[in-house]
BAFI-3210 file (N, C-alpha, C; in Angstrom, 3 decimals, decimal comma, padded with zeros to 6 digits):
// residues 234
n [1|2|3|4|5|6|7|8|9|10|11|12|13|14|15|16|17|18|19|20|21|22|23|24|25|26|27|28|29|30|31|32|33|34|35|36|37|38|39|40|41|42|43|44|45|46|47|48|49|50|51|52|53|54|55|56|57|58|59|60|61|62|63|64|65|66|67|68|69|70|71|72|73|74|75|76|77|78|79|80|81|82|83|84|85|86|87|88|89|90|91|92|93|94|95|96|97|98|99|100|101|102|103|104|105|106|107|108|109|110|111|112|113|114|115|116|117|118|119|120|121|122|123|124|125|126|127|128|129|130|131|132|133|134|135|136|137|138|139|140|141|142|143|144|145|146|147|148|149|150|151|152|153|154|155|156|157|158|159|160|161|162|163|164|165|166|167|168|169|170|171|172|173|174|175|176|177|178|179|180|181|182|183|184|185|186|187|188|189|190|191|192|193|194|195|196|197|198|199|200|201|202|203|204|205|206|207|208|209|210|211|212|213|214|215|216|217|218|219|220|221|222|223|224|225|226|227|228|229|230|231|232|233|234]
n.u [-019,238|-018,273|-016,319|-017,897|-020,430|-019,837|-019,157|-021,580|-023,280|-021,785|-022,493|-025,161|-025,036|-024,069|-023,618|-024,687|-024,198|-021,916|-020,253|-019,586|-018,216|-016,025|-014,005|-012,671|-012,044|-010,165|-008,125|-007,898|-007,728|-005,930|-002,374|-002,655|-002,033|-003,699|-004,442|-006,918|-008,229|-011,027|-014,637|-017,388|-018,974|-019,417|-019,799|-017,233|-017,982|-020,135|-018,701|-017,170|-019,058|-020,000|-017,581|-017,214|-019,291|-018,432|-016,300|-015,162|-014,257|-012,699|-009,060|-008,288|-010,626|-010,534|-008,418|-009,491|-011,135|-009,126|-007,743|-009,007|-010,039|-011,791|-012,201|-013,549|-014,072|-011,318|-010,839|-012,496|-012,065|-009,370|-010,272|-011,507|-009,414|-007,818|-009,801|-009,678|-007,073|-006,893|-008,140|-006,478|-004,315|-000,689|000,575|-001,301|-001,438|001,211|000,679|-001,225|000,062|002,090|000,531|-000,719|001,568|002,079|000,051|000,575|000,103|-002,587|-002,642|-003,128|-003,854|-004,175|-006,164|-006,362|-003,680|-003,470|-005,520|-004,385|-001,560|-000,843|-002,447|-001,845|000,784|002,369|001,488|002,343|005,351|005,760|005,713|007,667|010,336|012,886|012,089|011,617|013,479|012,409|010,554|012,339|013,503|011,394|010,818|012,941|011,928|010,811|007,787|005,460|003,348|004,745|006,446|004,517|003,378|005,558|006,141|003,585|003,000|004,472|002,850|001,831|003,858|004,387|002,155|002,750|004,797|007,209|009,448|011,667|011,997|010,077|010,895|013,402|012,890|011,245|013,083|014,540|012,659|012,400|013,002|011,011|009,295|006,754|003,286|001,816|003,023|004,468|002,398|001,890|004,117|004,262|001,789|002,599|004,515|003,340|001,856|003,855|004,433|002,079|002,657|005,165|006,284|008,702|010,537|009,479|009,719|012,506|013,397|012,200|013,642|015,955|015,291|013,309|013,569|014,413|012,277|009,166|006,565|003,975|004,451|005,757|003,389|001,552|002,857|003,134|000,589|-000,963|000,280|000,976|000,027|002,318|004,522|003,949|004,615|007,426|008,490|007,560|008,925|011,487]
n.v [-010,810|-014,226|-017,347|-019,381|-018,942|-019,543|-022,179|-023,062|-022,762|-024,240|-026,732|-027,167|-027,441|-029,984|-033,334|-036,554|-038,814|-037,986|-037,186|-039,858|-040,946|-039,347|-039,656|-042,114|-040,988|-039,181|-040,442|-041,292|-043,292|-045,570|-045,209|-043,923|-040,775|-039,050|-039,625|-039,909|-037,320|-035,471|-035,395|-033,139|-033,579|-031,669|-030,011|-028,702|-026,667|-025,335|-024,578|-022,723|-020,691|-020,144|-019,141|-016,831|-015,287|-014,622|-013,385|-011,073|-012,021|-011,673|-012,316|-013,271|-015,058|-016,466|-017,993|-019,536|-021,408|-022,468|-024,121|-026,197|-029,499|-030,375|-031,065|-029,518|-027,133|-026,089|-025,890|-024,003|-021,820|-021,176|-020,857|-018,346|-016,766|-016,856|-015,287|-012,705|-012,144|-011,679|-009,397|-007,656|-004,991|-004,627|-004,424|-005,528|-008,103|-009,122|-009,392|-011,339|-013,417|-014,113|-014,974|-017,127|-018,759|-019,149|-020,924|-023,715|-026,032|-026,610|-026,996|-029,795|-031,541|-032,545|-031,110|-028,724|-027,698|-027,290|-025,160|-023,408|-022,742|-021,859|-019,382|-017,890|-018,326|-018,566|-016,210|-014,198|-014,635|-013,841|-011,032|-010,882|-012,098|-012,511|-014,208|-016,653|-018,836|-020,169|-021,819|-023,940|-025,068|-026,081|-028,092|-029,894|-030,904|-033,119|-033,306|-034,135|-032,500|-029,865|-030,407|-030,608|-028,058|-026,662|-027,243|-026,766|-024,223|-022,769|-022,598|-020,362|-018,766|-019,825|-019,283|-016,666|-017,126|-017,897|-020,021|-021,197|-021,838|-024,019|-025,774|-026,352|-027,299|-029,428|-031,038|-031,609|-032,935|-035,422|-038,022|-038,255|-040,108|-040,221|-040,567|-038,513|-036,567|-036,945|-036,981|-033,949|-032,880|-033,907|-032,526|-029,665|-029,727|-030,132|-027,842|-026,083|-027,014|-026,324|-023,615|-023,572|-025,504|-026,411|-025,882|-027,893|-030,362|-030,455|-030,688|-033,173|-034,917|-034,861|-036,244|-038,040|-040,750|-041,292|-040,379|-040,986|-042,998|-042,104|-039,422|-038,718|-039,580|-037,694|-035,235|-035,471|-035,687|-034,362|-034,329|-035,860|-039,018|-040,329|-038,771|-039,113|-041,933|-041,999|-040,729|-042,482|-044,684|-044,107]
n.w [-044,116|-043,554|-042,965|-042,127|-043,373|-046,146|-045,696|-044,833|-047,155|-048,968|-047,915|-048,110|-050,970|-051,194|-052,350|-051,890|-053,539|-054,954|-052,862|-051,918|-054,305|-054,817|-052,895|-053,848|-056,697|-056,184|-054,729|-051,808|-049,966|-047,636|-047,889|-050,537|-052,590|-051,490|-048,782|-046,482|-047,065|-046,986|-048,189|-049,241|-051,619|-053,670|-056,616|-058,787|-060,597|-058,927|-056,769|-057,640|-058,388|-055,754|-054,658|-056,399|-055,487|-052,857|-053,026|-051,538|-049,082|-046,266|-045,559|-043,006|-042,603|-045,089|-044,503|-042,621|-044,147|-045,979|-044,436|-043,689|-042,854|-044,732|-048,270|-050,072|-048,978|-048,617|-051,347|-052,317|-050,725|-051,759|-054,516|-054,138|-053,249|-055,595|-057,476|-055,919|-056,311|-059,158|-059,812|-057,941|-057,108|-057,591|-054,905|-053,218|-054,472|-053,874|-051,215|-051,241|-052,465|-050,607|-048,446|-049,626|-049,738|-047,179|-046,564|-047,857|-046,771|-047,358|-050,014|-051,322|-052,994|-056,552|-057,908|-056,617|-056,601|-059,472|-059,536|-058,074|-058,549|-061,418|-061,371|-059,177|-058,046|-060,510|-061,834|-060,077|-060,131|-062,751|-062,718|-060,764|-061,535|-059,985|-058,222|-059,058|-058,566|-056,450|-057,546|-058,596|-056,549|-055,135|-056,979|-056,136|-053,947|-051,210|-051,011|-052,813|-053,886|-053,774|-055,832|-057,990|-058,105|-058,926|-061,612|-062,689|-062,159|-064,142|-066,174|-066,465|-067,440|-070,022|-071,344|-072,164|-073,845|-072,886|-072,354|-070,695|-067,985|-067,803|-069,367|-068,413|-065,796|-066,259|-067,505|-065,221|-063,802|-065,117|-064,141|-062,028|-059,486|-059,377|-060,836|-061,020|-061,511|-063,909|-065,607|-065,257|-066,039|-069,001|-069,824|-069,576|-071,165|-073,526|-073,651|-074,299|-076,665|-078,422|-078,762|-079,879|-081,884|-082,695|-080,656|-078,660|-079,907|-080,402|-077,404|-077,040|-078,930|-077,563|-075,130|-075,256|-075,135|-072,486|-071,109|-068,941|-070,077|-069,630|-069,316|-071,938|-073,868|-073,094|-073,770|-076,624|-077,569|-079,479|-081,784|-085,124|-086,160|-087,657|-086,264|-083,548|-083,429|-084,106|-081,913|-079,914|-080,336|-079,876]
ca.u [-018,900|-017,478|-016,229|-019,049|-021,300|-019,348|-019,368|-023,032|-023,604|-021,252|-023,257|-026,464|-024,838|-023,555|-024,329|-024,260|-023,643|-020,563|-019,395|-018,954|-017,389|-014,858|-012,632|-012,208|-011,354|-009,270|-007,229|-008,075|-007,501|-004,465|-001,241|-002,840|-001,598|-004,676|-005,007|-007,698|-008,947|-012,739|-015,438|-018,820|-019,466|-019,914|-019,079|-016,356|-018,817|-020,749|-017,750|-016,707|-020,329|-019,950|-016,295|-017,411|-020,193|-017,764|-014,846|-014,697|-014,011|-011,382|-007,895|-008,608|-012,036|-010,204|-007,332|-010,135|-011,320|-008,055|-007,036|-010,055|-009,764|-012,906|-011,577|-014,316|-013,690|-009,947|-010,752|-013,439|-011,268|-008,399|-010,807|-011,935|-007,947|-007,710|-010,735|-009,109|-005,604|-007,037|-008,264|-005,844|-003,005|000,467|000,751|-002,335|-001,059|002,048|000,073|-002,033|001,098|002,652|-000,664|-000,735|002,914|001,924|-000,968|000,871|-000,257|-003,776|-002,627|-002,615|-004,427|-003,826|-007,006|-005,890|-002,471|-003,875|-006,122|-003,534|-000,106|-000,880|-003,107|-001,312|002,340|002,975|001,315|003,128|006,567|006,135|005,998|008,928|011,413|013,746|011,743|011,300|014,234|011,592|010,045|013,376|013,628|010,256|011,219|013,558|011,309|010,121|006,406|004,853|002,592|005,585|006,869|003,663|003,357|006,919|006,027|002,131|002,998|005,011|001,911|001,597|005,030|004,276|001,056|003,471|005,933|008,424|009,382|012,807|011,867|009,189|011,722|014,515|011,986|010,825|014,339|014,841|011,697|012,243|013,069|010,520|008,582|005,180|002,687|001,026|004,358|004,633|001,252|001,986|005,302|003,625|000,927|003,233|005,372|002,374|001,606|005,027|004,644|000,989|002,945|006,500|006,423|010,162|011,107|009,184|010,326|014,301|013,204|011,771|014,646|017,178|015,011|012,169|013,994|014,471|011,149|008,268|005,788|002,874|004,911|005,615|002,198|000,748|003,542|003,030|-000,951|-001,657|001,082|000,312|000,474|003,791|005,362|003,803|005,095|008,598|008,936|007,285|009,855|012,584]
ca.v [-012,268|-015,190|-018,597|-020,046|-018,721|-020,295|-023,568|-023,474|-022,903|-025,768|-028,076|-027,051|-027,995|-031,392|-034,464|-037,797|-039,760|-037,452|-037,760|-041,486|-041,295|-038,431|-040,219|-042,948|-040,498|-038,460|-041,465|-040,913|-044,668|-045,700|-045,410|-043,305|-039,818|-038,118|-040,341|-039,292|-036,207|-035,656|-034,716|-033,209|-034,011|-030,575|-029,845|-027,484|-025,210|-024,989|-024,147|-021,409|-019,842|-019,683|-018,298|-015,229|-014,665|-014,264|-012,880|-010,167|-012,387|-011,212|-013,351|-014,358|-015,988|-017,580|-019,106|-020,848|-022,444|-023,350|-024,883|-027,186|-030,965|-030,785|-030,683|-028,482|-025,949|-025,649|-025,452|-022,850|-020,778|-020,978|-020,296|-016,991|-016,230|-016,395|-014,273|-011,503|-012,189|-011,550|-008,108|-006,855|-004,298|-005,203|-004,541|-006,611|-009,490|-009,624|-009,947|-012,657|-014,295|-014,400|-015,552|-018,266|-019,472|-019,605|-022,102|-024,662|-027,247|-027,031|-027,285|-031,138|-032,508|-031,877|-029,988|-027,546|-027,177|-026,764|-023,945|-022,100|-022,580|-020,788|-018,180|-016,945|-018,451|-018,353|-014,875|-013,508|-014,755|-013,036|-009,617|-011,047|-013,046|-012,883|-015,267|-018,027|-019,841|-020,689|-023,135|-024,818|-025,538|-026,976|-029,327|-030,708|-031,042|-034,604|-033,039|-034,413|-031,074|-028,582|-030,573|-030,251|-026,613|-026,014|-027,324|-026,267|-022,676|-022,521|-022,286|-018,766|-018,348|-020,411|-018,354|-015,493|-017,191|-017,825|-021,585|-021,667|-022,517|-025,084|-026,741|-026,598|-027,978|-030,640|-031,890|-031,967|-034,041|-036,600|-039,331|-038,231|-041,431|-040,093|-040,602|-037,119|-035,461|-037,445|-036,025|-032,736|-032,387|-033,886|-031,479|-028,549|-029,675|-029,965|-026,502|-025,348|-027,402|-025,682|-022,280|-023,600|-027,054|-027,050|-026,113|-029,045|-031,428|-030,355|-031,393|-034,660|-035,523|-035,228|-036,849|-038,933|-042,111|-041,596|-039,839|-042,167|-043,208|-041,224|-038,050|-038,601|-039,575|-036,563|-034,422|-035,796|-035,934|-033,429|-034,812|-036,586|-040,473|-040,539|-038,000|-039,787|-043,076|-041,550|-040,529|-043,580|-045,758|-043,951]
ca.w [-044,745|-042,954|-043,598|-041,657|-044,477|-047,113|-045,243|-044,878|-048,547|-049,471|-047,183|-048,862|-052,358|-050,924|-052,965|-051,330|-054,198|-055,282|-051,731|-051,808|-055,539|-054,989|-052,303|-054,781|-057,525|-055,575|-054,112|-050,493|-049,257|-046,931|-048,781|-051,851|-052,488|-050,858|-047,970|-045,350|-047,455|-046,694|-049,140|-049,375|-052,927|-054,286|-057,983|-058,926|-060,924|-057,778|-055,649|-058,282|-058,107|-054,168|-054,710|-056,792|-054,618|-051,661|-053,487|-050,804|-047,806|-045,623|-045,408|-041,966|-042,998|-046,140|-043,713|-042,004|-045,378|-046,711|-043,312|-043,172|-043,274|-045,806|-049,622|-050,876|-048,045|-049,076|-052,905|-052,386|-050,285|-052,724|-055,539|-053,506|-053,504|-056,955|-057,785|-055,337|-056,958|-060,510|-059,537|-057,138|-057,675|-057,294|-053,568|-052,973|-054,997|-053,001|-049,998|-051,364|-052,848|-049,014|-047,590|-050,340|-049,285|-045,709|-046,393|-048,650|-046,226|-047,722|-051,349|-051,180|-054,058|-057,901|-058,392|-055,705|-057,412|-060,783|-059,481|-057,398|-059,103|-062,509|-061,231|-058,135|-057,865|-061,816|-062,410|-059,236|-060,631|-064,006|-062,147|-059,971|-061,885|-059,160|-057,257|-059,730|-058,063|-055,613|-058,240|-059,031|-055,016|-054,952|-057,831|-055,597|-052,701|-050,992|-051,024|-054,230|-054,308|-054,124|-057,188|-058,973|-058,260|-059,703|-062,940|-063,265|-062,150|-065,385|-067,276|-066,843|-068,442|-071,330|-072,115|-072,555|-074,745|-072,086|-071,962|-070,322|-066,820|-067,976|-070,095|-067,203|-064,742|-067,145|-067,743|-063,965|-063,344|-065,951|-063,382|-060,922|-059,595|-059,231|-061,977|-061,274|-062,192|-065,159|-066,282|-065,210|-067,078|-070,138|-069,975|-069,579|-072,642|-074,860|-073,753|-075,195|-078,372|-078,965|-079,215|-080,350|-081,863|-082,720|-079,227|-078,094|-080,659|-079,866|-076,438|-077,088|-079,455|-076,512|-073,969|-075,422|-074,731|-071,040|-070,576|-068,844|-071,158|-069,572|-069,713|-073,252|-074,518|-072,856|-074,547|-078,077|-077,715|-080,598|-082,905|-086,080|-085,921|-087,748|-085,394|-082,409|-083,479|-084,139|-080,522|-078,792|-080,802|-079,314]
c.u [-017,904|-017,281|-017,367|-020,261|-021,156|-019,729|-020,666|-023,642|-023,045|-022,110|-024,581|-026,208|-024,414|-024,349|-023,907|-023,474|-021,992|-019,744|-018,871|-018,235|-015,966|-013,534|-012,170|-011,437|-010,391|-008,064|-007,131|-007,687|-006,185|-003,477|-001,168|-002,226|-002,480|-005,171|-005,762|-008,445|-010,551|-013,452|-016,791|-019,448|-020,298|-019,052|-018,120|-017,092|-019,740|-019,859|-017,345|-017,825|-020,278|-018,730|-016,510|-018,496|-019,561|-016,492|-014,237|-014,412|-012,696|-010,167|-008,284|-009,612|-011,303|-009,170|-008,322|-010,692|-010,128|-007,190|-007,999|-009,736|-010,915|-012,350|-012,360|-014,164|-012,337|-010,090|-011,352|-012,678|-010,194|-008,946|-011,127|-010,577|-007,659|-008,497|-010,035|-007,843|-005,949|-007,241|-007,785|-004,568|-001,794|000,829|000,088|-001,905|000,259|001,786|-000,383|-001,005|001,637|001,718|-000,709|000,271|002,804|000,997|-000,643|000,379|-001,692|-003,780|-002,164|-003,299|-004,144|-004,731|-006,755|-004,573|-002,854|-004,562|-005,092|-002,110|000,043|-001,201|-002,606|000,276|002,832|002,762|002,252|004,587|006,891|006,482|007,520|009,849|012,408|013,388|011,601|012,379|013,469|011,047|011,128|013,636|012,589|010,517|012,149|013,106|010,577|008,620|006,062|003,998|003,467|005,982|006,078|003,613|004,452|006,601|004,635|002,441|003,643|004,159|001,584|002,574|004,808|003,313|001,541|004,542|007,205|008,464|010,606|012,753|011,083|010,396|013,185|013,882|011,765|012,003|014,650|013,834|011,434|012,208|012,158|009,693|007,281|004,562|002,140|002,016|004,597|003,447|001,546|003,156|004,914|002,786|001,735|003,985|004,303|001,873|002,416|004,655|002,987|001,501|004,458|006,960|007,917|010,865|010,890|009,884|011,933|014,288|013,148|012,926|015,742|016,800|013,759|012,546|014,187|013,017|009,938|007,315|004,564|003,269|005,017|004,331|001,515|001,446|003,248|001,604|-001,358|-000,572|000,582|000,634|001,641|004,725|005,266|004,644|006,592|009,306|008,826|008,115|011,253|012,969]
c.v [-012,949|-016,395|-019,440|-019,850|-019,680|-021,673|-024,118|-023,500|-024,159|-026,887|-028,109|-027,629|-029,488|-032,479|-035,746|-038,493|-039,404|-037,494|-038,968|-041,648|-040,411|-038,933|-041,237|-042,461|-039,575|-039,123|-041,027|-042,366|-044,714|-045,791|-044,534|-041,961|-038,789|-038,659|-039,562|-037,881|-036,534|-034,945|-034,446|-033,531|-032,627|-030,411|-028,538|-026,284|-024,731|-024,142|-022,613|-020,246|-019,130|-018,607|-016,775|-014,895|-014,162|-013,820|-011,724|-010,742|-012,170|-012,409|-014,058|-015,598|-017,038|-018,646|-020,138|-022,019|-023,316|-024,038|-026,055|-028,266|-031,296|-030,083|-029,492|-026,874|-025,200|-025,120|-024,290|-021,734|-020,356|-020,403|-018,616|-016,310|-015,771|-015,311|-012,871|-011,407|-011,537|-010,104|-007,217|-006,102|-004,970|-005,530|-005,593|-008,151|-010,058|-010,228|-011,438|-013,778|-014,976|-015,249|-017,244|-019,297|-020,040|-020,820|-023,230|-025,883|-027,714|-027,199|-028,708|-032,121|-031,972|-030,993|-028,739|-027,017|-026,727|-025,518|-022,788|-021,795|-021,811|-019,441|-017,232|-017,281|-018,058|-016,930|-014,010|-013,313|-014,020|-011,612|-009,539|-012,157|-013,450|-014,017|-016,653|-019,142|-020,915|-022,181|-024,327|-025,589|-026,346|-028,239|-030,367|-031,330|-032,592|-034,492|-033,137|-032,845|-030,163|-028,767|-030,377|-028,713|-025,939|-026,091|-026,633|-024,667|-022,195|-022,310|-020,949|-017,979|-018,838|-019,733|-017,142|-015,885|-017,516|-019,296|-022,052|-022,289|-023,836|-026,230|-027,344|-027,695|-029,566|-031,653|-032,580|-033,039|-035,067|-037,765|-039,206|-039,650|-041,506|-039,922|-039,111|-035,914|-035,808|-036,511|-034,657|-031,873|-032,491|-032,854|-030,122|-028,496|-029,670|-028,417|-025,661|-025,739|-026,693|-024,250|-022,265|-025,106|-027,473|-027,056|-027,476|-030,433|-031,447|-031,040|-032,698|-035,519|-035,927|-036,273|-037,872|-040,357|-042,504|-040,980|-041,068|-042,110|-042,294|-040,111|-037,934|-038,682|-038,070|-035,246|-034,292|-036,145|-035,222|-033,532|-035,626|-038,083|-040,873|-039,980|-038,851|-041,199|-042,971|-041,329|-041,670|-044,755|-045,343|-044,537]
c.w [-043,707|-043,762|-043,266|-042,840|-045,439|-046,907|-045,246|-046,218|-049,298|-049,177|-047,907|-050,296|-052,162|-051,784|-052,609|-052,160|-054,659|-054,058|-051,602|-053,072|-055,443|-054,184|-053,236|-055,931|-057,189|-054,805|-052,677|-049,567|-048,618|-048,009|-050,134|-051,396|-051,779|-049,455|-046,969|-045,781|-047,337|-047,758|-048,865|-050,291|-053,487|-055,536|-057,830|-059,468|-059,935|-056,922|-056,287|-058,301|-056,598|-054,076|-055,001|-056,076|-053,209|-051,995|-052,437|-049,246|-047,317|-045,413|-044,195|-041,782|-044,054|-045,355|-043,123|-042,957|-045,551|-045,662|-042,936|-043,617|-044,622|-047,443|-050,146|-050,066|-048,547|-050,494|-053,088|-052,015|-051,131|-054,023|-055,094|-053,689|-054,661|-057,604|-057,178|-056,156|-058,464|-060,632|-058,787|-057,978|-057,212|-055,811|-053,109|-053,392|-054,260|-051,653|-049,848|-051,690|-051,480|-048,607|-048,192|-049,903|-047,925|-045,455|-047,589|-048,307|-046,840|-049,272|-051,430|-052,217|-055,398|-058,115|-057,748|-056,434|-058,445|-060,735|-058,846|-058,268|-060,410|-062,176|-060,218|-058,292|-059,411|-062,398|-061,641|-059,827|-061,820|-063,668|-061,335|-060,309|-060,925|-058,372|-057,768|-059,328|-057,111|-056,291|-058,491|-057,608|-054,877|-055,811|-057,134|-054,160|-052,499|-051,083|-052,628|-054,824|-054,536|-055,756|-058,217|-059,114|-058,864|-061,138|-063,552|-062,987|-063,554|-066,574|-067,591|-067,717|-069,792|-072,095|-072,685|-073,469|-074,078|-071,757|-071,057|-068,940|-067,056|-068,591|-069,150|-066,241|-065,385|-067,065|-066,229|-063,210|-064,256|-065,287|-062,148|-060,725|-059,602|-060,666|-062,183|-061,634|-063,415|-066,176|-066,443|-066,249|-068,477|-070,671|-070,332|-071,047|-073,748|-074,909|-074,476|-076,393|-078,982|-079,487|-079,950|-080,529|-082,125|-081,430|-078,528|-078,802|-080,374|-078,636|-076,240|-077,917|-078,449|-075,400|-074,151|-074,899|-073,077|-070,325|-070,091|-069,723|-070,944|-069,982|-071,233|-074,052|-074,230|-073,643|-076,031|-078,412|-079,077|-081,893|-084,188|-085,635|-086,135|-086,665|-083,780|-082,375|-083,271|-082,923|-079,498|-079,171|-080,276|-077,856]
res [m|s|a|e|t|v|v|q|e|l|a|r|a|a|n|p|e|k|a|a|f|f|p|r|f|f|k|t|s|p|g|e|y|a|e|g|d|q|f|l|g|v|t|v|p|e|q|r|r|i|a|k|k|h|r|e|l|p|l|p|e|i|s|k|l|v|s|s|p|i|h|e|h|r|l|t|g|f|l|v|l|t|e|k|f|r|k|a|d|e|d|t|r|a|r|l|f|t|f|c|r|k|h|l|a|g|i|n|n|w|d|l|v|d|t|v|a|p|k|i|f|g|e|h|l|i|a|h|p|e|l|r|k|m|l|h|t|f|a|g|d|t|s|l|w|k|r|r|i|a|i|i|s|t|q|a|f|i|r|r|g|d|f|e|d|t|l|t|l|a|e|r|l|l|r|d|p|h|d|l|i|h|k|a|v|g|w|m|l|r|e|v|g|d|r|d|r|a|r|l|e|e|f|l|e|r|h|a|a|e|m|p|r|t|m|l|r|y|a|i|e|k|f|s|p|e|r|r|r|h|f|m|e|r]
***
């Protein structure tokens, strides 16, 4: 198995219309958050199919994919990595986590973050809570993608009823300047509310007035109209 085989399969699955659309959707113009990213036009379901087919791809070959300037090469490489991680024992997971950290430069758009952060970073940090301070370091980084990794990784904690890191990071990121962080924080707060509405409402009573509107709207999306109005008016 080789990276070249995966590259060839992705090339066969490329769609010129989507290749023209994706750069606009993923904001690749000069000055935008994904400036210069390149696309083949392969859908995510097709990439998942290819990744599952090549789940035994060795790490040196995955490294070639996640270091590529082509978006679908990187995403498919990380999808292979998440497949490996899901079925791995603890020692192998540690190696995959280390590999992922060494290839952070390839995690440079929101779909890549949202694929890797909860399934590799979050899951590994559940087993190794002493490493969670890394997320709080990421939250203060100048890299938009590290800050998004910080909050999205906590989705794995939330699913196990552990909200502390999410709420601490959300509070820290309240004044983040970027809309992609506002959306990510609001999304994770909504996930908390799905499991413990009281904890979310307690957070909102303290912070709704200072939250960016997008963040707040995401957080209260599942509230009743009355409760949404209550927090929006704050």
